[in-house]
N, C-alpha and C positions, 0 to 999 in steps of 0.2 A: 099317381106316384110314380109312373115309369117316365113321364115327361121330366117332372122334376128331378129325376135321377140323370137323364139325358141331358139336361139344361145345366146341371151341376158339373159334368163333365166338360161340356162344350166350353161354357164360360172363361174359364181360365186359358183354353185352348186359343180363343179369341182374343183375350186380352194380351196374349203373348204378340200377336201379331199388331196391335195399338203401339206396345212398348218396342216393338223391334222398328216400327215407323219411325218412331220418335228417336229411337237410337240412331238409325241412319241418318236423319236430318242433322243431330246432333254432331255426328261423325263428318258430315258433308260441309257443315259450318267450319268446323275445325281445320279440314283440309284446305277450304277456301282462304281461311285467316293465315294457314302456314304458306300457301302460295305468293299471298300478298306481301309476307315477310320475306321469303327468299327473293322473288322478285326485286325487293328494294336492296338485299344484300347482293344481286347479282348485278345490278346497276353500280353500286358502289364500287364492286370488284372490276367492273368493265374499267372504271376510271383509275381504279389503284393498280391495273396491271395483274388483278388476281386475288383471291381470298388471303388476307392477312390472320395471323394467329387470332388477333383480337377480334378482327371481324367474325371468324369461326365460333367464337367462345361465345361472341354476342348471338349470333345467329342460333346457337345450340340453346341458348339461355331462353330466347324468345320462342322457339319451336318448342322447348320443355314445357313452357308456362301454358302454352295452347294446347297441349295433349295431357297435362297433368303428369307427367314423368320426369325423371331426373335427365339434367345437362347432360350426364356422363351415357345416358342410355341413346341420347342422338347421336348417329354415325356421320360424318362430313368427310367426304373424299371430294377433294378439289386439287387441280392442276392445271398448268398452262404449259403448253408445248409451242414449239415451232422458233423462227429466228424472229428478229424484230418486226418488221413487217407483218408477217403472217402468223403472230402469235394468237392461240385460241386457247381460252380457258373451258374446262370441262367441270363439271362438279354433280356429285350424287349425294343425297341427302336421304338418311333411311332412319323413319321413327317408329318405334314401336307403337301399334295402337292396343290398348289394353283389353277393349272390350268389343267385341264384333256381334255377338248374337245376344240379345235383351236376355230371353229366359232361357239360358243354355242349360241348367239343370233339370227344366222340364222336358228338353229334347235330350238329355244324356251326354252333353259336353261338358268336361270338365273346367274349370276355371283356368287351369293351365293351358287347354287346348284353345280356348277362346280369347285367342290376341291374334293379330296381324302387324301388317308392316305398311307403312306408307312410304313410298318412295318418289322423290323428284329428283329428276336430272335433266341436264340440259346443257348448253355451251355459250359463249360469250366471246366477242372480239377483244382482244386486248388493246385499247385505245391508247395508252401512251406509247406502246411501240409505234403503232399506225401515225400517231402525231409527231413523234419523234424524227420518224425517216422520212413524212413526205415535205418536200421543197417546192414550192411552185416556181415554174419555170419564169424567170425575170424578162424573158423576150415577150413572155404571151401577155396580153393585157386584156381582161375580161370586164365590160364590152369593148370591143375593138372602136376607138373612135373615127377612123378611116373605113369601115365597112361600108357598102352601099346600102343604102335603104330598102327596105322590103317592100314588093310589089304590093299594092292594096288588093284584099282578097275580094273584094266586092267594089267594083270599079262605078257599078251604076248606080249606088246608093247615093241618095242627097247628102251634100256635106253638111 
């Protein structure tokens, strides 16, 4: 009887670890999908010279769908600084993660405290500024047709 009581107390705790592992895998999968969405939006922002308002709304909506929150809960901070040639864009995306611990009530964690934030931040070059200011030198032709031939690196090899 004593072993049955111990077993009845241990099984819920052991199941909590299995549930936590499953939740960790689900949260990791969500974060990787969010990284892919942010990466695609970052590449688009590189070519557009920064995040447009429409791109921010689309990004917030896509990330909200992944995490199961509203688009208003997703905070996106984006800015482009610098002059035309040296423009750099910065972004920071904060997403609330609604559940961190699987069996939170078993461990005495309230539902309000069982949440976290997922933050993605980075920078990117503003390509339109670079492409608009870069002008190749008209006097420099590459490859130079009058350049001397390079010496053979292995003169003893049969031809």
